[in-house]
N, C-alpha and C positions, 0 to 999 in steps of 0.2 A: 591220603589214607593208606596207600600202598607203602609209603615211607614208614608209617607207624608199624605196619604189619611186619616189616623186615627188621625192625629194631626192638621188638619185644624182648624183655629180659627180666631178671629177678632182682628186686631191690632188697637190701638187707642192711639195716642200720648197724648191725653187729659184725658185718663182714670185714675181714682184714683187707679186702680189695676196696680201696677208697672210691673207685668208680661205681660201686654198687651200693654205697652207703646212703646217699641222698639225704643228709641230715638237715634239720631246720636251720642250723647255724650257717649253712651255705648262703642263705638269702641276705645276711647282714655282713658277710665277710667277702662277698663277691664284687668288690668295687670295680674290677676291670671287666665285668661281664664275661667271665670265663665260661665258654660253652660247655665245659666238662663238669661244671659245678652247679647244682640246683637242689632244691628240696622237692620231694614227691610224696604225695599221700598214698596210702593203700588204695587199691582199686575197689570198686563197688562189688567185685566178685567176693570180697571178704565180709560184706555186710553193707546194707544201705545206710547204716549209721555213719559210715565214713564220708558221706556227703556233708556232714556237719563237723567242721574242723575249726578250732579256735587257736589263733596265734597271738601271743601277747608280747609286746616289746616293752622292756623297762629301760627308760632313758636315763635312769640313775639320779636324775634331779628334775626339777620342774622347768619346763620350757614353754615358750609360745610357739606352737606348731603352725606353720604356714602352708605346708605342702606335703603330700604323701604320694609316692609312686610305687606301683607294683608292676613287675615284669614277669610274665609267665615263661615257662621253659618249653617242654615238649607236649603241652596240652593247650586247649583254648583258655582264655581268661575265665575266672569265676563268673557264673551267670547271676547269682543272687548272693549278696553278702552285706555285712554291716561294718562300718568303721566307727569305733568307739574310743572314748577317752576316759581317763580316771586320774585323780590326784593321789589316791591311797592304795590302788590296786584291788579294792574290794567293791567300791561303788562306781559303776560305769554309766556314762551317758552317751547317746548316739551323736556322732558328728554328721553322718550321712548314711542313707540306705541306698542299695543298688539292686535293681530288679530286672528280670528278663523282659518284662512288658508292663503296660499299665495294669493289666489284670493281676500280674504277679505282685506288683507293688501294693495293690489293694488287698490281695489275699494274705500276703505275709506281714505287711507293716501298716495296713490301714491308711495308706497315703496314695494320692494320685501320682501316676508316673510322670516325670518331667524329663524332657529331652532337649538337648541343645543348650543355648545360652539363657538359662533361667536367671531372672533378676530377683534376688531375695527380698522379701517384704521387711525383714528386720535382721539384726545382727546375729540372732540366735535361732533363726528358723532352720529346721531340719527337714530335708526333702528326700524323696526316693527318685533317683535318676535312672533312666533307661539308656543313657548316652552310650554305654559300653555293652549293650545287650547282644550284639552280634557274636556268633561263634568264631567268625573269621577275625584275625588270622588264627590258624590252627595252632601255631607255635609262635613264641616270642612276642606276644601281644602285650601292650602296656595299658595301665590304668593310671590316669593322672587326676588327683583330687586337690583342688585349691580351696582352702578354708577361708580365704579372704575375698576372692574374686566375686564381683557383682553383689557384694554386701554393702548396704548404705554407709556403714562406718569405716569402710576400708581406707579411704583417703585420710581421715582424721584419726584413725586407729582408736576408736572410742573405747572407753573402759569396758562397756558391755561386750564388745567384740573381743577385746584382749582377754577377758575372763573366759569367753567361749572357747578360745583356741588354746588356753593354758592347760597343760597336762604333764604328768610324768609317765603315765602308762598309755600306750596306744594298742588297742585290741582290734584284731581283724577276725570276724566270725564268718567263715565261709558256709553257705547254707544251700547252695544249689549249683549243679554242674550243667554245662552245655551238653546237648546230645548232637552228634554230627549226622544222625540218621535223616534229619529233615533238610540238610543242605542240598543246594542244587548240584547235580552230577554226583551225588554221594551214593554209594552202593551199601552203606551201612544198614539201610532199612532191610536188607536181605538177611542180615545176621539175626540169630536168635538172641533172646534177652541175656543169656549167660555170656555169650560172646561179646555183646555190647558192654556188659558190666566189666569185663576184663580190660576194656579200652577206656574206661571212665575213671578219671582220677584228677586231682589238682597237682599242679607243679608251679613253683616259683623260682625264678633265677635271682631276683633281687627285690628287696623292700628298701626304699629310700625315704627318709624323713628329713624335711628341711625345716629348721627351727632356730630360735635364738633363746638365750637365757632370759627368764622372767626377771627383769630388773626393777619391777615395781615402779615404773615411770622414770627410772634413771638410765642414762646412756651407759 
């Protein structure tokens, strides 16, 4: 936390200083994990509505998406969020929900929280996972989402499963941040709410999507 305090600065997407811009484009052009490039949201100091941020990726054509990875920058990973898919960019369906706890999953998404190696009941089941619910690491944490693993049709690549993972648009809806005030050895609980809001934001260094072209059964 001391490291955060000494590195506070001002982000401005319109700044001529690229080090202060922190644009969303950085997350898809940062193939080499450049530590100086990342996206950062406004802090909660500017309004609680900044806890709700939507990021949409247009893959330009239809793909079968196998894997999605998010890497945070100078903040903890998102606590509560939704990974969604769409073919037309208007109608979205959830691939997976992510919650801070079982209670968070129930409250936000009406689903029981699942942690660890969950075995899906069918190829299109959508769950809420708490696997990445910890605030630690405070920086550079990763989120790995496999859309095939532990699904019954993964080996045979059933038509139902292939339809489930097919998308042109991938949408990430961030809906809840971690607070560091409850961490062991943290002194953030001593801060007033305004000071905590100044330190509360999302950041992403990279979003990576692993996919193949939808060949309709052809190689």
